[in-house]
C-alpha positions as a Python dict, from the first residue, in 0.01 Angstrom:
ca = {
    (1, 'M'): (0, 0, 0),
    (2, 'D'): (-9, 334, 172),
    (3, 'E'): (-367, 263, 292),
    (4, 'L'): (-233, -53, 475),
    (5, 'F'): (58, 128, 632),
    (6, 'K'): (-162, 380, 743),
    (7, 'R'): (-399, 116, 901),
    (8, 'L'): (-92, -41, 1067),
    (9, 'K'): (27, 296, 1201),
    (10, 'I'): (371, 259, 1040),
    (11, 'K'): (601, 450, 843),
    (12, 'P'): (811, 216, 641),
    (13, 'K'): (1172, 277, 538),
    (14, 'D'): (1210, 20, 274),
    (15, 'K'): (895, -32, 67),
    (16, 'E'): (1060, -286, -159),
    (17, 'L'): (1082, -521, 146),
    (18, 'Y'): (695, -510, 183),
    (19, 'K'): (664, -599, -199),
    (20, 'T'): (869, -914, -127),
    (21, 'A'): (639, -983, 178),
    (22, 'F'): (341, -1013, -66),
    (23, 'S'): (526, -1186, -341),
    (24, 'H'): (437, -1565, -391),
    (25, 'S'): (696, -1798, -558),
    (26, 'S'): (466, -1834, -855),
    (27, 'Y'): (470, -1473, -930),
    (28, 'V'): (859, -1448, -857),
    (29, 'N'): (903, -1721, -1115),
    (30, 'E'): (684, -1572, -1384),
    (31, 'H'): (823, -1214, -1351),
    (32, 'K'): (1188, -1320, -1277),
    (33, 'A'): (1177, -1115, -948),
    (34, 'K'): (1445, -1137, -706),
    (35, 'N'): (1277, -1290, -385),
    (36, 'N'): (952, -1428, -266),
    (37, 'Y'): (792, -1404, 80),
    (38, 'E'): (902, -1741, 227),
    (39, 'R'): (1212, -1633, 413),
    (40, 'L'): (1011, -1319, 550),
    (41, 'E'): (729, -1586, 651),
    (42, 'F'): (990, -1795, 831),
    (43, 'L'): (1104, -1488, 1030),
    (44, 'G'): (745, -1341, 1090),
    (45, 'D'): (643, -1667, 1253),
    (46, 'A'): (926, -1651, 1484),
    (47, 'V'): (853, -1279, 1582),
    (48, 'L'): (466, -1377, 1624),
    (49, 'D'): (575, -1667, 1870),
    (50, 'L'): (803, -1433, 2070),
    (51, 'V'): (577, -1159, 2083),
    (52, 'L'): (273, -1366, 2216),
    (53, 'A'): (493, -1551, 2456),
    (54, 'D'): (615, -1222, 2606),
    (55, 'Y'): (276, -1076, 2630),
    (56, 'L'): (138, -1407, 2792),
    (57, 'Y'): (441, -1435, 3037),
    (58, 'T'): (381, -1067, 3145),
    (59, 'H'): (4, -1054, 3171),
    (60, 'H'): (-142, -1397, 3243),
    (61, 'K'): (-50, -1634, 3532),
    (62, 'E'): (-97, -1959, 3362),
    (63, 'D'): (165, -2230, 3362),
    (64, 'E'): (386, -2334, 3066),
    (65, 'G'): (146, -2578, 2919),
    (66, 'E'): (-149, -2336, 2919),
    (67, 'M'): (38, -2061, 2800),
    (68, 'T'): (162, -2285, 2501),
    (69, 'K'): (-193, -2386, 2407),
    (70, 'V'): (-320, -2026, 2410),
    (71, 'R'): (-21, -1900, 2195),
    (72, 'A'): (-78, -2178, 1941),
    (73, 'T'): (-438, -2091, 1926),
    (74, 'Y'): (-354, -1724, 1813),
    (75, 'V'): (-47, -1810, 1599),
    (76, 'C'): (-187, -2069, 1374),
    (77, 'E'): (-300, -2081, 995),
    (78, 'N'): (-673, -1996, 1079),
    (79, 'A'): (-569, -1711, 1315),
    (80, 'N'): (-318, -1557, 1069),
    (81, 'Y'): (-569, -1608, 786),
    (82, 'S'): (-830, -1407, 997),
    (83, 'Y'): (-579, -1134, 1066),
    (84, 'A'): (-500, -1096, 700),
    (85, 'M'): (-861, -1101, 594),
    (86, 'D'): (-937, -816, 844),
    (87, 'L'): (-647, -602, 717),
    (88, 'G'): (-748, -654, 360),
    (89, 'L'): (-414, -812, 258),
    (90, 'T'): (-558, -1009, -23),
    (91, 'K'): (-556, -693, -247),
    (92, 'Y'): (-188, -678, -227),
    (93, 'I'): (-80, -1047, -287),
    (94, 'L'): (116, -1109, -585),
    (95, 'V'): (89, -1449, -744),
    (96, 'G'): (147, -1611, -1101),
    (97, 'H'): (-118, -1706, -1333),
    (98, 'G'): (-104, -2078, -1231),
    (99, 'E'): (-184, -1985, -874),
    (100, 'A'): (-445, -1719, -942),
    (101, 'R'): (-738, -1981, -991),
    (102, 'D'): (-947, -1799, -1237),
    (103, 'G'): (-960, -1470, -1047),
    (104, 'D'): (-1058, -1618, -707),
    (105, 'M'): (-847, -1543, -400),
    (106, 'P'): (-532, -1700, -324),
    (107, 'K'): (-547, -2020, -126),
    (108, 'K'): (-614, -1989, 249),
    (109, 'A'): (-257, -2112, 344),
    (110, 'I'): (-88, -1850, 116),
    (111, 'I'): (-297, -1554, 281),
    (112, 'A'): (-200, -1674, 609),
    (113, 'D'): (151, -1708, 518),
    (114, 'I'): (152, -1355, 374),
    (115, 'F'): (57, -1225, 727),
    (116, 'E'): (342, -1378, 882),
    (117, 'A'): (593, -1242, 611),
    (118, 'L'): (440, -879, 675),
    (119, 'M'): (531, -919, 1033),
    (120, 'G'): (861, -1027, 927),
    (121, 'A'): (907, -729, 688),
    (122, 'I'): (791, -482, 963),
    (123, 'Y'): (1060, -648, 1219),
    (124, 'I'): (1355, -615, 977),
    (125, 'D'): (1244, -264, 857),
    (126, 'L'): (1127, -78, 1190),
    (127, 'G'): (1245, -316, 1476),
    (128, 'Y'): (1112, -554, 1725),
    (129, 'S'): (936, -268, 1938),
    (130, 'T'): (734, -159, 1624),
    (131, 'A'): (659, -510, 1532),
    (132, 'R'): (541, -585, 1876),
    (133, 'N'): (306, -290, 1881),
    (134, 'V'): (161, -381, 1558),
    (135, 'I'): (106, -764, 1639),
    (136, 'L'): (-57, -685, 1975),
    (137, 'R'): (-283, -427, 1839),
    (138, 'I'): (-397, -691, 1581),
    (139, 'V'): (-413, -1000, 1804),
    (140, 'I'): (-523, -867, 2163),
    (141, 'P'): (-891, -786, 2030),
    (142, 'Y'): (-928, -1145, 1906),
    (143, 'M'): (-795, -1267, 2260),
    (144, 'E'): (-1024, -1045, 2451),
    (145, 'N'): (-1339, -1143, 2251),
    (146, 'P'): (-1508, -1463, 2378),
    (147, 'D'): (-1719, -1487, 2058),
    (148, 'I'): (-1414, -1526, 1839),
    (149, 'T'): (-1245, -1885, 1831),
    (150, 'F'): (-1002, -2068, 1608),
    (151, 'F'): (-952, -2435, 1559),
    (152, 'S'): (-827, -2635, 1840),
    (153, 'D'): (-455, -2719, 1842),
    (154, 'Y'): (-502, -3095, 1787),
    (155, 'K'): (-123, -3152, 1803),
    (156, 'S'): (-101, -2989, 2133),
    (157, 'S'): (-383, -3207, 2267),
    (158, 'L'): (-251, -3518, 2126),
    (159, 'Q'): (87, -3437, 2271),
    (160, 'E'): (-69, -3403, 2609),
    (161, 'F'): (-246, -3740, 2579),
    (162, 'V'): (66, -3915, 2478),
    (163, 'Q'): (277, -3778, 2748),
    (164, 'T'): (7, -3884, 3011),
    (165, 'E'): (22, -4244, 2864),
    (166, 'Q'): (400, -4235, 2836),
    (167, 'K'): (379, -4351, 2460),
    (168, 'S'): (588, -4236, 2171),
    (169, 'L'): (452, -3991, 1906),
    (170, 'E'): (593, -3931, 1558),
    (171, 'Y'): (460, -3744, 1245),
    (172, 'V'): (565, -3897, 916),
    (173, 'I'): (537, -3762, 564),
    (174, 'T'): (404, -4041, 328),
    (175, 'K'): (329, -3824, 11),
    (176, 'E'): (447, -3491, -123),
    (177, 'E'): (289, -3386, -451),
    (178, 'G'): (267, -3103, -669),
    (179, 'P'): (494, -2809, -786),
    (180, 'A'): (711, -2613, -554),
    (181, 'H'): (455, -2333, -519),
    (182, 'N'): (165, -2536, -475),
    (183, 'K'): (242, -2870, -283),
    (184, 'T'): (19, -3115, -110),
    (185, 'F'): (134, -3314, 189),
    (186, 'T'): (13, -3622, 328),
    (187, 'M'): (111, -3692, 671),
    (188, 'D'): (81, -3995, 913),
    (189, 'V'): (73, -3966, 1295),
    (190, 'M'): (203, -4272, 1475),
    (191, 'I'): (171, -4357, 1840),
    (192, 'D'): (400, -4647, 1965),
    (193, 'Q'): (460, -4702, 1595),
    (194, 'I'): (95, -4758, 1489),
    (195, 'V'): (-69, -4524, 1246),
    (196, 'Y'): (-360, -4361, 1427),
    (197, 'G'): (-445, -4068, 1181),
    (198, 'T'): (-352, -3953, 812),
    (199, 'G'): (-385, -3581, 733),
    (200, 'V'): (-357, -3390, 397),
    (201, 'G'): (-289, -3023, 377),
    (202, 'S'): (-111, -2740, 155),
    (203, 'S'): (154, -2722, 448),
    (204, 'K'): (334, -2982, 667),
    (205, 'K'): (161, -2807, 963),
    (206, 'E'): (-181, -2820, 840),
    (207, 'A'): (-140, -3187, 742),
    (208, 'E'): (-10, -3262, 1093),
    (209, 'Q'): (-301, -3088, 1241),
    (210, 'E'): (-546, -3289, 1044),
    (211, 'A'): (-360, -3623, 1121),
    (212, 'A'): (-374, -3523, 1520),
    (213, 'K'): (-759, -3457, 1471),
    (214, 'Y'): (-825, -3800, 1331),
    (215, 'A'): (-588, -3966, 1594),
    (216, 'L'): (-781, -3792, 1872),
    (217, 'E'): (-1109, -3895, 1727),
    (218, 'K'): (-997, -4263, 1704),
    (219, 'L'): (-869, -4247, 2071),
    (220, 'A'): (-1197, -4113, 2196),
    (221, 'I'): (-1367, -4415, 2035),
    (222, 'K'): (-1138, -4644, 2188),
    (223, 'R'): (-1155, -4512, 2530),
}
């Protein structure tokens, strides 16, 4: 992992923390390890949100709605997956045999989560200033490259439509399948209590985005 630390330009104090950041629950269960990456992922997600919000507020003049959309574009599963792949994080990810999938790479959602967990570990180990510097070095080149685009934030677009039309919006889980380390979620999006779209994903966020996408397509047809 020293190669990664060198690339990130950091000098870790607690290397065990970084091992936790790369440990999937399936690995922890099989090896009776102490912690998986999920708590660090939760923290890292918040740190990414704060760093990007701070950067956009300081360097851009857009209104709140536009800044929210830009931040959502660069803090999402597709974006986090791209950051992780560019950093070569897959070589460090620890998963159990049931999640290994015959030697293939871990699922996209896991790779994206690991990036967030790594940012959470840097924040705990080295503080906000270092985490901020690392995140901006990674993300800003993407923001400045017009040839790089991530998927649209369908949830935000649907929310804008609903607010304009003064309608109610709700996401409802209709199905949750699979073991704890490999769940699949089915989500309905309801506008004024009518189902407009159904999405399936390996995380609630992914299922919501899929449901919102189908709802927008249906609304476009109806209008």
